[in-house]
N, C-alpha and C positions, 0 to 999 in steps of 0.2 A: 547515377550509379545503379547497376543491375544486380539483382539478388543472385547469390550463389546458393542453389538448393542444398549443397552439401556442407555449407559453412555452419560451424557450431557457434551458439551464442557465447560471448565472453568479452573480456576487456579489450581484446585486439580488434573487435569488429569496428569498421570505419563508418562514420556518418559525415554528411556534408553540412557544415554549419553555415546557415544562411544569414543569421544575425545573432550577436554582433560579430564583426571581423570574419567575413566568410573565408572558410578553408576546410580541408579535410581533417577530421579529428577522431581519435579512437574513443570508445566508451570509457575505457580506463582513464584516459587523460581527462575526459570531460568530468567524470565523477570524482576522480582522485584528489582534486584540489578543493572540494566543496567545504570540508571541515564544518559541517552544520552544527556539531555539538557546541561550538563556541557561542551559538545564539540561544541556547537553552536557558530558560528562566528558573528561578528557585521554586516556583509554584506549579509549573507544568513543562512537559517536554516541548522542544521545537517540533512542530507537527507538519509533515508533508503528506501529500496524497498522490497516488499514481493510478491513472485510469486510462483506458482505451475506449474510443468511441468511433462510430462510423461517420461518414461524411454527412449523413442525414441526422446526426446527433443522438444515435442510440448506443447504449453502453452494453448491449447484449444482442446475441442472435440465437434464436431458438432456445432461449432460456439461459445461455452461458456467454461469458465474455471471451472465453478461450478462442473461438473461431476468429474474432477480430484481431487478437494479438498474436497472430501466427508468424509475423515477420521476425527474422533473426535479430534485427535492430531493436525491436520492441522487447523481445525476450532477453536481450543483453542488458537493456536498461532496467527491465523488471528485476532480474537477478542482481544486477549491479547496485541498485538502490537497496535491496535487502542486505547486501554485503556491508553497507556503511551505516546501518541504523542499529539502535539498541532493541527495538521492538516493532512488531508488525501487528496492526489492528485490523480485524476482519469481523464484520457482523456475523451473528450466529447463522442466519439463513444463507448468506454467501458461503460461509465455511462449509456448510453441508452440500449446497448446490454444486460448488466447484470441487468438492471432495479434496480438501486441502491435505497435503502431507507435510513432511518436514520443511521448515523454512529455508534451510541451507543444507543440501545433501552433498554437493560436490566437494571432495577433499581439498582441492586447491582453493576454493572460495573460503572454506572453513579455516585453512591455514592463513590466508590473507587477513581474515578477521582477527585471528589470534595475534598475528604480527602487529596489527593496528591497536591492540589493547582491548579488543572486544571478546565476548564469549564466542565459542565456535559457531553458534547460530543464534539469531535473535529470539527474544521472548515472543511467543504468540499470545495475542490478546483478543478476547471476544466479549461481547455484551449480549445478554439475553434478559429481557424483562419478564418473559413468561416462565423462564426456567428450562425451556426446551432447548436441547443441545444434541446435535448429531454426533454421538460418540462412536459411531461405527466407521468413521472416516480414518484414513491412514494416520493422520496427525496424532490421534489419541492412542494409536497402537505403537508409537515410537518411544522406547524407554528414555532416549536422550532428549526428547522434546520437553520444553518448559512452557507451560500455558497458564495465563492469568484469566480468570473468568469473573466478570462483574454481573451480578444477578440480583433480582428483587426477592427471589425465593430460594429455598435450599436446592442445591444441585448435587446429586450423588455421582461422584466420579471415581468411586472406589474400585471399579472394575477396569479402569483404564491402565495402560502400561506407562503412560506419560506422567510427568511430574506436574500435577495440576493444583493450583491454588485458587480457591473460590473466595471472592470478596463479596459478601452479601451486604447490599445497601438497602436502606429503608426507601420507600417510594419517593419521599421528598428529597432524598439524596441521589436518586437515580438520574444523574445528569452526566453528560460527557465532561463537564468541568470537574466534577468530583472524581470521575474515573481517571482523568489525566493527572489530577493532583496526586492521587494514590500511586499511579505509575511512577511519577517523579520522586515522591517521598519514600514509598515502600520498596520500589524496585530499582531506583536509581536510573530510570530511563531518561536519557538526555535528548535523543532524537527518536520520534515515533513516525512510522510510515503507515498510513491508512490505505488499504487496498479495496475498500468498499464493504458492503455495497452502497447503493444510492441512499438508503435510509440513514445509515450511520454517518456517511459523509455529509448528508443534508443536516443532520443534527450538529455535527462539528462546525459547519458553516453558520448555522443559526446561532450557535453560542460563541461565534467569532474566535474559533480556536485553531483555524488553519493558517499556516504561514506560507506554504507554497503548494502549487499544483503542477505535477508533471502529467501532461496530457498527450497521448498518442492519438493521432487522427488517421485511421486506417483508410486506404483508398477503396472503399466498398460501401454499398448501400444495403440497408436491411429491408427496405420496402415498406416502412411503416409498421403497423401492428401495435402490439401493446408493450414492446420492449421499452425499458426505462431509459431516462437520461442519466447522467452521472450523479444527479442529486434528486431526492424526492422529499416531500414533507410539506409543511404549511406554506412555505414561501417566505421571502424576506419582505420587510416593510419598505426597504429602500435597496437600490442596486448596490452591490458590493464591488468596489473597484479593484482591479488587479493590473499588474504591470508585467509586460512581456520581458522576460530575462534572457531567453534564447529561443531560437527556432532552428531546427535541423531537419534534414531529409535523407531518406534512404529508400530507393526503389519505390518512390511514390508515397511512402508513409511519412507523415510529418510528426516531429517530436517537439513539443512546446513546453516551456517552463514558465509559469506565472508566479509572481510574488504578490501576496496580499498586502494592501495598504494598511498601515498601522497609524 
């Protein structure tokens, strides 16, 4: 399948499913039947992650992930996953580096969320141990944005236009397990999407909180350097097994979905 440079990302974008049951499938058809909320537990949301990496295993190029995820198929899945979740988790450093804005801006996507019984856009969630938070990014300037911040220290968000709720946790409570429990109990989050960065995803993996990984492999090389992989941190004591749920392709880009063993 060849890329159309004028094609807009959306549910009608077609992908070639390689596994299982090879055939052409649209992004809307692919994601529309997932119903991930049925897997939510009472103590934490069902947690998925979405990353893009280069063929040589790097999750960023020149400091940002954006150049790797430029394919319309990847952007369609990126926005499509946001469309079906209750909340999106992003580390505070990634939030600032990528200069996040509203999670769902497109009116049609917002309408589809409402029709599915969801809020017009997902809750934005971030974690900061130091209390440092880039509040000059577009996300904090959006009056309709809802943001939950988990921090060890006080965070002054009084000058932001967004609706921000700060959850201050003691150092002993500052774990992803605690944060996810608060999201489930206090905010009613059933499905949580993690978009990075590597540090926060590594913490989720370390605490065994990830249920699925959606991984885009871009047909490009970064050439080494110091760019991170999709996880960072102390490393696991044992390998964590995952199962391939699907493999798709579009214009040389691979779209993989892995489910974590429980």
